[in-house]
TIMI-506785 format. One line per 3 residues: number of its first residue (from 1); for each residue x, y, z of C-alpha. Coordinates in Angstrom, 2 decimals, padded with zeros to 5 digits, m for minus. Each point is the difference from the previous one (the first is absolute). Layout:
N
NUM	X Y Z | ...
# end
This chain:
83
1	075.26 083.55 088.13 | m002.90 m001.85 m000.40 | 000.25 m001.70 m003.35
4	002.28 m000.11 m002.80 | m002.51 001.87 m002.03 | m000.12 002.95 002.12
7	003.58 000.02 000.18 | m000.12 m000.30 m003.89 | m001.87 004.01 000.24
10	002.82 001.48 001.37 | 003.00 m001.57 m001.20 | 001.31 000.88 m003.70
13	m000.26 m003.55 m002.53 | 003.75 m000.50 m000.24 | m000.06 m000.27 003.53
16	m002.40 m002.77 000.29 | 002.38 m002.81 m000.51 | 001.31 000.66 003.83
19	m003.48 001.05 000.99 | 000.24 m002.75 002.89 | 002.53 002.87 001.50
22	m002.75 002.80 000.67 | m001.93 m002.70 002.32 | 000.02 m000.02 004.08
25	001.33 m003.21 m000.09 | 003.15 000.88 m001.93 | 000.21 003.40 002.37
28	000.24 m001.94 003.04 | 003.12 m001.66 m000.41 | 003.99 000.54 m000.78
31	000.78 m000.85 m003.53 | 002.63 m002.58 m000.63 | 003.99 001.34 001.00
34	001.96 001.27 m003.23 | 003.44 001.00 m000.70 | m001.09 003.28 m000.11
37	m001.45 000.48 003.59 | 002.25 002.99 001.63 | 000.50 001.21 003.25
40	001.50 003.60 000.29 | 003.37 000.64 001.71 | 000.67 002.67 001.74
43	003.23 001.39 000.69 | 001.78 m000.52 003.58 | m000.74 003.65 001.18
46	m002.57 001.23 m002.27 | m002.60 002.04 001.96 | m002.90 000.63 m001.77
49	m000.99 003.14 m000.39 | m004.22 000.67 001.28 | m002.58 001.50 m002.61
52	m002.74 m001.02 m001.64 | 000.64 m000.56 m003.78 | m004.05 001.33 m000.40
55	m002.17 001.53 001.85 | m002.87 m002.15 001.15 | m003.14 001.06 001.47
58	m000.91 m001.68 003.39 | m002.18 m002.23 m001.58 | 002.31 m001.01 m002.67
61	002.92 m000.84 002.90 | m002.64 m002.05 001.73 | m000.59 m001.97 m003.03
64	003.88 m000.46 m000.84 | 000.53 m001.26 003.63 | m002.92 m002.62 m000.59
67	001.51 m000.69 m002.89 | 003.88 m000.61 001.13 | m001.45 m002.27 002.90
70	m002.51 m001.91 m002.08 | 003.42 m000.89 m002.28 | 002.15 m000.75 003.28
73	m002.48 m002.29 001.36 | 000.08 m001.77 m003.42 | 003.54 m000.27 m000.31
76	000.31 001.96 m002.78 | 002.24 002.19 001.04 | 002.34 m000.49 003.76
79	001.57 002.23 002.18 | 003.63 m000.69 000.87 | 002.94 001.35 001.63
82	002.95 001.56 m001.13 | 003.32 m002.36 000.14
# end
């Protein structure tokens, strides 16, 4: 966001005390690790079914792919091998 005033026009007043989290600076760093950070553990031998949960248009798939790549780059999500 360009300024806090512009951000306040987009955010409900009850969220103003957290206005700093809506800025670009805050979105470029990973929040502090907390006890509630979890990994999804998959059972040995699990074979996922390949299917789309929601049908997406080509443009939507491209946007989703860009989002995932960006989140991986920032370190917000990680890929790991199953044990």
